[in-house]
C-alpha positions in Angstrom: 0.1 0.1 -0.3 1.5 3.2 -0.5 2.1 6.4 1.6 -0.6 8.4 1.9 0.1 11.5 0.1 -1.8 15.1 -0.2 -4.4 14.6 -3.3 -5.4 18.3 -3.4 -5.6 19.8 -7.0 -2.3 21.4 -8.3 -1.4 23.7 -11.9 0.9 21.1 -12.7 1.1 17.3 -12.3 4.0 16.3 -10.0 6.0 13.9 -12.2 5.4 14.9 -15.7 8.6 17.4 -15.6 10.8 14.4 -14.8 9.6 12.1 -17.4 10.0 15.5 -20.0 14.0 15.4 -18.4 14.1 12.2 -19.3 13.0 12.3 -23.0 14.8 14.9 -23.8 18.0 12.9 -22.6 16.7 10.1 -24.6 16.5 12.1 -27.6 19.8 13.3 -26.7 21.6 10.4 -26.5 20.0 9.0 -30.0 21.5 11.7 -31.4 25.0 11.5 -29.6 25.7 7.8 -29.9 28.5 5.9 -27.6 31.3 5.2 -30.1 31.8 1.1 -29.3 35.0 0.5 -31.6 33.9 -2.6 -32.4 34.9 -4.3 -35.9 31.5 -5.2 -37.9 32.7 -7.6 -40.2 31.8 -10.4 -38.7 28.4 -11.5 -38.0 28.9 -11.3 -34.2 30.2 -7.8 -34.6 27.5 -6.4 -36.6 24.8 -8.0 -34.6 25.9 -6.4 -31.5 26.6 -3.3 -33.5 23.0 -3.2 -35.0 22.2 -4.4 -31.2 24.0 -1.2 -30.0 22.6 1.2 -32.4 18.5 0.4 -31.9 18.6 0.0 -27.9 17.7 4.4 -27.9 14.9 5.2 -29.9 14.7 9.1 -30.1 11.0 9.1 -32.2 9.7 7.4 -29.6 10.7 9.7 -26.9 9.2 12.2 -29.4 5.7 10.9 -29.7 5.5 10.6 -25.5 6.0 14.6 -25.9 2.9 14.5 -28.3 0.9 13.1 -25.8 2.5 14.6 -23.0 2.2 18.3 -24.7 -1.8 17.3 -25.8 -1.9 16.6 -22.1 -0.4 20.2 -20.7 -2.7 21.9 -23.3 -5.6 20.8 -22.0 -5.4 20.6 -18.7 -6.4 23.8 -17.8 -9.7 23.2 -19.7 -10.8 20.3 -18.9 -13.3 21.4 -16.5 -15.2 23.3 -19.1 -13.1 26.4 -18.3 -13.4 29.0 -21.0 -10.4 29.6 -23.4 -9.5 33.5 -24.4 -8.3 33.2 -27.9 -5.7 36.3 -27.8 -4.2 35.6 -24.9 -4.0 31.6 -25.5 -2.4 32.1 -28.9 0.1 34.8 -28.2 1.6 33.0 -25.5 1.5 29.8 -26.9 3.6 31.8 -30.4 5.8 33.4 -27.9 7.2 30.7 -25.9 7.7 28.6 -28.9 9.0 30.5 -31.3 11.2 32.7 -29.9 13.8 30.1 -28.7 13.2 28.7 -32.4 14.3 32.1 -34.0 17.7 32.0 -31.7 18.5 28.4 -32.3 18.3 29.1 -36.0 20.4 32.5 -35.7 22.9 30.4 -33.7 23.0 27.7 -36.2 23.9 29.6 -39.1 27.7 30.7 -38.4 27.8 26.9 -37.1 27.3 25.8 -40.6 24.0 23.7 -38.7 20.7 24.2 -41.0 17.1 23.8 -39.3 14.3 23.7 -41.8 10.5 22.7 -40.8 10.1 20.1 -43.5 12.3 16.7 -43.2 15.7 16.3 -41.4 15.2 18.7 -38.7 13.9 18.2 -34.7 11.6 21.3 -36.0 9.5 19.0 -37.9 7.7 18.3 -34.1 7.4 21.8 -33.0 5.8 22.4 -36.5 3.0 19.5 -35.7 2.8 21.2 -32.3 2.1 24.4 -33.3 -0.5 22.8 -35.8 -2.0 21.4 -32.8 -2.0 24.6 -30.5 -3.9 26.5 -33.7 -6.6 23.9 -33.9 -7.0 23.0 -30.1 -9.7 25.7 -29.7 -11.7 24.3 -32.7 -11.2 20.9 -31.0 -12.2 21.8 -27.6 -15.4 23.2 -29.1 -15.7 19.9 -30.6 -15.2 17.9 -27.8 -17.6 19.6 -26.0 -20.6 18.7 -28.5 -19.2 15.2 -29.7 -16.7 14.3 -26.9 -12.6 13.7 -27.2 -13.7 9.4 -28.1 -15.5 10.4 -31.7 -12.7 12.5 -32.4 -9.8 10.5 -31.5 -11.7 7.5 -33.8 -11.8 10.4 -36.7 -8.0 11.0 -36.0 -7.4 7.4 -36.0 -8.8 7.0 -39.1 -7.0 9.6 -40.9 -3.8 8.7 -39.7 -4.5 4.9 -40.7 -5.3 6.2 -44.3 -2.2 8.5 -44.5 0.3 5.3 -43.6 -1.6 3.2 -46.1 -1.3 5.6 -49.0 2.4 5.1 -48.3 3.4 2.3 -46.1 7.0 1.9 -46.9 8.0 5.2 -45.5 10.6 5.1 -42.6 10.3 8.2 -40.9 7.3 10.2 -39.7 8.7 13.9 -41.1 9.2 12.4 -44.3 5.5 12.3 -45.1 5.9 16.0 -45.6 4.5 19.3 -43.4 0.8 18.3 -45.1 0.2 14.8 -43.4 3.0 14.5 -40.5 1.0 16.8 -38.2 -2.1 14.9 -38.9 -0.1 11.0 -38.8 1.2 12.3 -35.3 -3.0 13.8 -34.0 -3.8 10.9 -32.6 -0.9 11.1 -29.8 -1.6 14.5 -29.1 -5.1 13.6 -28.8 -4.3 10.9 -26.2 -3.1 13.3 -24.4 -6.0 15.4 -23.9 -7.9 12.2 -23.2 -5.7 12.0 -20.2 -6.1 15.4 -18.9 -9.4 14.2 -18.5 -8.9 11.5 -16.6 -6.1 12.9 -14.2 -8.4 14.0 -11.4 -9.5 10.1 -11.0 -6.1 8.8 -11.7 -4.8 11.2 -8.5 -8.1 10.4 -6.3 -6.8 6.8 -6.6 -3.9 6.9 -6.0 -3.7 6.6 -2.2 -5.3 3.1 -2.8 -3.5 1.6 -5.7 0.2 0.5 -5.4 1.8 0.6 -9.2 4.9 -1.7 -9.9 6.2 1.7 -12.1 9.3 0.0 -13.1 7.9 -2.7 -14.9 5.6 -0.2 -16.9 8.9 1.7 -17.7 10.7 -1.1 -18.9 7.8 -2.0 -20.8 8.4 1.5 -22.5 11.8 0.8 -23.8 11.3 -2.7 -24.8 8.5 -1.5 -27.1 10.5 1.4 -28.1 13.1 -0.9 -28.8 11.0 -3.2 -31.1 9.9 -0.5 -32.8 12.9 0.5 -34.1 14.0 -3.0 -34.9 10.9 -3.3 -36.9 11.2 0.1 -38.6 14.5 -0.5 -40.0 14.0 -4.3 -41.0 10.7 -5.3 -41.5 7.3 -4.0 -43.6 6.1 -2.2 -40.8 7.3 1.2 -40.5 7.1 3.8 -37.8 3.7 5.4 -39.5 2.0 2.1 -37.5 4.5 1.5 -34.6 5.2 4.7 -33.1 1.1 5.2 -33.1 0.6 1.7 -31.4 3.5 3.1 -29.4 1.4 6.4 -28.4 -1.1 4.1 -26.9 0.8 2.4 -24.7 2.3 5.6 -23.7 -1.3 6.6 -22.8 -1.4 4.1 -20.4 2.0 4.1 -19.2 1.2 8.0 -18.0 -1.8 6.8 -16.3 0.5 4.8 -14.0 3.3 7.8 -13.7 0.6 10.2 -12.4 -0.6 7.8 -10.0 3.1 6.6 -8.8 4.0 10.2 -8.4 1.2 11.3 -6.2 2.2 8.4 -3.9 5.9 8.8 -4.1 6.6 12.5 -5.2 9.5 13.1 -7.6 13.3 14.3 -7.0 13.3 18.0 -6.9 15.9 18.0 -9.2 14.6 16.1 -11.6 11.3 18.2 -11.6 13.5 21.5 -12.0 15.4 19.9 -14.6 12.0 19.2 -16.9 11.0 22.7 -16.9 14.1 23.1 -19.4 13.4 20.1 -22.1 12.6 22.7 -24.8 16.0 24.3 -24.5 17.3 20.3 -24.4 15.4 19.3 -27.5 16.3 22.3 -29.4 19.6 23.1 -28.5 22.3 20.2 -28.0 22.7 19.8 -31.9 24.5 22.8 -32.0 26.5 21.7 -29.0 28.7 19.6 -30.9 30.0 22.5 -33.7 30.7 24.8 -30.7 32.9 22.5 -28.9 34.6 22.1 -32.5 34.7 26.1 -32.9 36.5 26.8 -29.4 38.9 23.9 -30.0 37.9 22.1 -26.9 40.6 19.3 -26.5 39.2 15.7 -27.7 39.7 12.6 -25.5 39.3 8.9 -26.2 36.1 8.0 -27.5 34.0 6.6 -24.7 35.1 10.1 -22.7 35.0 12.6 -25.1 31.0 11.0 -25.5 30.6 11.9 -21.8 32.3 14.9 -21.9 30.3 15.8 -25.2 26.9 15.1 -23.3 27.7 17.1 -20.1 29.3 20.1 -22.2 25.8 19.6 -24.7 23.6 19.9 -21.1 25.4 23.1 -19.7 24.9 25.2 -23.0 21.6 23.7 -23.4 21.0 25.1 -19.6 22.4 28.3 -20.2 20.3 29.0 -22.7 17.4 28.1 -20.7 18.2 30.8 -18.8 19.3 33.7 -21.8 16.1 32.3 -23.8 13.6 30.2 -22.6 13.1 31.2 -19.3 12.8 35.2 -20.3 10.6 34.1 -22.9 8.0 31.8 -21.0 7.9 35.4 -18.6 6.8 37.3 -20.9 4.4 35.2 -22.7 2.9 34.9 -19.4 2.8 38.5 -18.9 1.3 39.2 -22.8 -1.3 36.1 -21.4 -2.3 38.2 -18.7 -1.9 42.0 -20.2 -4.7 40.6 -22.7 -6.6 38.3 -20.7 -10.3 39.8 -20.5 -10.3 39.1 -16.6 -7.3 41.3 -16.3 -9.4 44.5 -18.5 -12.4 44.1 -16.0 -10.0 44.5 -13.4 -8.4 47.4 -14.3 -11.7 49.1 -15.5 -13.3 48.4 -11.9 -10.1 49.8 -10.7 -10.4 53.3 -8.9 -9.0 56.3 -10.2 -6.2 58.3 -8.1 
């Protein structure tokens, strides 16, 4: 039986920032593989390298980001709270696009090009922006027909996209007009999860979860997804969508778990700068090279590079992401009708 805990409703759901941090690390590791130095000419060597390079599935982490993103957007509006379009759109765009603009500018002198289409981490952010854009419409539909019907039609649309070209390996290869539709069911699952969050937190004191079994299952399924993507006819368009369904149930267990066993503050705080990790980590290897910093043996260099990357990402968070979030909140408050009403009734001085 888990220990009793305070189940009051907070503005943030504990544990999600911790999960976001480790997802961002997962994506970073997927881009910064530690070299093994194994001879691949033999079958054993080739098999070892093949297994090793499939241990970390970065795209699967991005899919879980989609689910969490849908959760975070819908969470404040799960109880029929009114959504005011002007403050909503202004705050979302400011907090997303200011860091992107700075990263793109920083990448130019380093020779790192960011595209909104393929071969760039920005494909997922373009999809997110579209989800933010259509969320008010989705919220209106939810009040009329419910999330289940919306989710059903989203899955039908995603299935049609995959059936149209089932041999495509990567999500972003479907292009800017279809990729966001393919990922929409994943994002909507997060909205559905937000609807359940209060009930999940209420049962946390009477339900115990073996969370490490779920975490191991998440890793194992992500491993199976990447192996199938490169070594079978079943590609990420199918497997990662199914992985999102698993993630929906896995994150429910995480929410229950963290209500009874609060996350470590160091990881919760680190989760606040995951966007900076996701955006900025690809710039850190060329920065390291441009600074003519020492190069060590391959394994040592991997750890040095990872530490260097996280350090620069945190600096980027302090200088760019956190101020952009503060600005977004301020603008949202200024444009809020509630703020305008309060100013209207303030006595003149």
